[in-house]
C-alpha positions in Angstrom: 10.0 6.6 15.1 13.6 8.9 15.0 13.4 11.6 16.5 14.7 13.6 13.2 11.0 12.0 11.6 9.1 12.4 14.6 10.6 16.2 14.2 9.7 16.8 10.4 6.5 15.7 11.2 5.3 17.6 13.7 7.0 20.5 12.1 4.4 19.9 8.7 1.4 19.6 11.3 2.6 22.9 13.1 2.6 24.3 9.8 -0.3 23.2 7.9 -2.8 25.1 6.9 -6.1 23.5 6.8 -7.9 25.9 4.0 -5.1 25.1 1.7 -5.1 21.6 1.6 -7.9 20.5 -0.3 -6.6 22.9 -3.1 -3.4 21.2 -3.3 -5.0 18.0 -2.7 -7.4 18.4 -5.8 -4.5 20.1 -8.2 -2.5 17.2 -7.5 -5.0 14.6 -7.8 -3.9 13.1 -4.9 -5.7 10.1 -2.7 -3.2 11.1 0.0 -4.4 14.4 1.9 -2.1 17.3 2.2 -1.5 19.8 5.5 -1.6 22.7 3.6 2.3 23.3 3.9 3.8 25.5 0.9 6.8 23.8 -1.0 9.3 27.4 0.6 7.9 26.0 4.2 8.7 22.8 3.8 12.2 23.5 2.6 12.8 25.8 5.3 11.8 22.6 7.7 13.9 20.3 6.8 16.9 22.7 6.8 16.2 23.8 10.6 15.1 20.4 12.1 18.3 19.2 10.3 20.6 22.5 11.9 19.0 21.5 15.0 19.1 17.7 15.7 21.9 16.7 13.4 21.8 14.8 10.1 21.5 11.0 10.2 24.8 9.8 11.2 25.5 7.4 8.2 24.0 5.9 5.1 22.1 3.0 7.0 19.9 6.2 9.1 19.7 8.3 6.5 18.0 5.3 4.4 16.0 4.4 7.4 14.9 8.0 8.0 14.1 9.0 4.0 12.1 5.3 4.0 9.9 5.8 7.4 9.2 9.4 6.1 8.1 8.0 3.0 6.6 4.6 3.2 4.8 6.1 6.5 3.4 9.1 5.3 0.1 10.3 5.9 0.4 13.0 4.5 2.3 13.8 1.2 4.9 17.1 2.4 6.2 14.4 4.2 7.0 12.5 1.3 8.3 15.8 -0.4 10.3 16.4 3.0 11.6 13.0 2.5 13.4 13.9 -1.1 14.2 17.3 0.5 15.9 15.4 3.0 18.1 13.4 0.0 18.5 16.6 -1.2 20.4 18.1 1.8 23.9 18.9 1.6 24.1 16.6 4.9 23.1 13.9 2.3 26.2 14.3 -0.1 28.0 11.1 0.7 25.3 9.3 0.2 24.3 10.1 -3.6 25.7 7.2 -5.3 24.9 4.1 -7.3 23.9 2.4 -4.1 21.2 4.9 -3.5 19.2 4.1 -6.9 17.4 1.2 -5.5 15.8 3.3 -2.8 15.4 6.2 -5.7 13.7 3.6 -8.1 11.6 2.8 -4.7 9.8 6.7 -4.8 9.5 6.9 -8.7 7.5 3.6 -8.7 5.6 4.1 -5.5 5.8 7.5 -6.1 3.7 7.5 -9.3 2.8 11.1 -10.4 4.8 14.1 -11.7 5.5 15.6 -8.6 7.7 12.8 -7.0 9.1 11.3 -10.2 10.5 14.3 -11.9 12.4 15.7 -8.6 13.7 12.3 -8.3 14.5 11.8 -11.7 16.4 15.0 -12.4 17.8 16.0 -9.1 18.8 13.3 -7.6 18.8 10.1 -10.2 20.6 13.0 -12.8 23.9 14.0 -10.8 24.4 9.7 -10.1 24.3 9.1 -13.6 26.9 12.0 -14.3 29.0 11.0 -11.5 29.0 7.1 -12.4 27.9 6.9 -16.2 29.2 3.6 -16.5 27.5 2.0 -13.9 24.5 3.6 -14.1 23.7 4.2 -17.3 22.5 0.4 -18.0 20.2 0.9 -15.3 18.6 4.1 -16.7 18.7 2.4 -20.4 16.7 -1.1 -18.9 14.1 1.6 -17.4 13.6 2.9 -21.2 11.6 0.0 -22.1 10.8 -1.2 -18.3 6.6 -1.5 -18.4 6.1 0.6 -15.7 5.7 4.4 -17.6 7.1 6.3 -14.5 10.9 4.4 -14.9 10.3 5.4 -19.0 9.1 9.0 -17.9 13.0 8.8 -15.5 14.6 7.6 -18.5 13.6 10.2 -20.4 14.0 13.4 -18.3 17.0 12.5 -16.4 19.6 14.1 -17.9 17.5 17.4 -17.9 20.0 19.9 -16.7 22.8 18.0 -18.0 23.7 20.4 -20.5 27.0 19.4 -22.3 27.3 16.2 -20.4 24.2 14.5 -22.0 24.7 11.2 -23.5 22.7 11.9 -26.9 22.5 8.3 -27.7 21.0 7.7 -24.4 18.4 10.5 -24.6 17.5 9.3 -28.3 17.2 5.3 -26.7 15.0 6.9 -24.3 12.6 8.6 -26.6 12.5 6.7 -29.3 11.6 3.3 -26.9 8.6 5.5 -25.5 7.6 7.5 -28.7 4.7 5.5 -29.6 3.4 5.5 -26.4 0.0 7.9 -26.3 0.3 8.3 -22.1 0.3 12.5 -21.8 3.2 12.4 -19.3 5.4 10.2 -21.7 4.8 12.6 -24.6 5.5 15.8 -22.0 8.6 14.5 -21.2 9.9 14.0 -24.6 8.9 17.2 -25.3 10.4 18.7 -22.3 13.9 16.8 -22.6 14.1 17.6 -26.2 13.5 21.5 -25.2 15.9 21.3 -22.6 18.4 20.2 -24.7 17.9 22.4 -27.1 19.0 25.3 -25.1 22.5 23.0 -25.3 22.6 22.4 -29.0 19.9 23.2 -31.0 21.1 21.9 -34.1 21.2 18.5 -32.7 17.4 18.8 -31.7 16.2 20.0 -34.9 18.2 16.9 -36.6 16.5 14.4 -34.4 13.0 16.2 -35.2 13.4 16.1 -38.6 14.4 12.2 -38.9 12.0 11.0 -36.5 9.3 14.2 -36.6 6.6 11.9 -38.4 6.6 9.6 -35.4 6.7 12.3 -32.3 3.3 13.6 -31.1 2.2 16.5 -32.2 2.8 17.4 -28.0 6.7 16.4 -27.9 6.9 18.4 -31.1 5.8 21.3 -30.1 7.5 21.6 -27.4 10.8 20.4 -28.2 10.6 23.1 -31.1 9.2 26.1 -28.6 11.9 28.0 -28.6 13.9 27.1 -32.0 10.8 28.0 -34.7 
């Protein structure tokens, strides 16, 4: 175990609040237990530990560290701090297409909205925008993947992209899952449309007008939430 991993795990243990842990686990319907450490404390811990011990020395060390935290997690917060370490400024040099398989692993093995949404929007989204030619084919493959969490990722990956949104990719991702009855896919469709409506309400109105008969009531309601 690396010093960084040990310090982060020890820090979570030191900040644990067993009285909060059961409610956190129940809310997230998590099979993995919680320590009971709130999100702001998790993020502060990552900042403090990295400032104290220094960040991973190179890409290989960074991948090994976050993978050890993620794959060896016994408490859900260990996975949260793994993602926070990916979002830390010290990891910026490695936020490129070579990081996509790692984040895809997080999506598939995390398989729940708390993990998937952060990875999709905060980590994969910026990589897509920076390396669109290389990453778009991967995102398009996810639109029709058997794994619903990869499909959710493809739908919400551009949330927050504003004018940089590739509307063709957004439309294709939505239409690939529009007939799926899964709640998290229907919610993702509505969310993605609602977010893009902040930038181009006309496009979203047009999309709903064209495809509204296929959208679930949940997706349609979310898409038009601030437009009607």
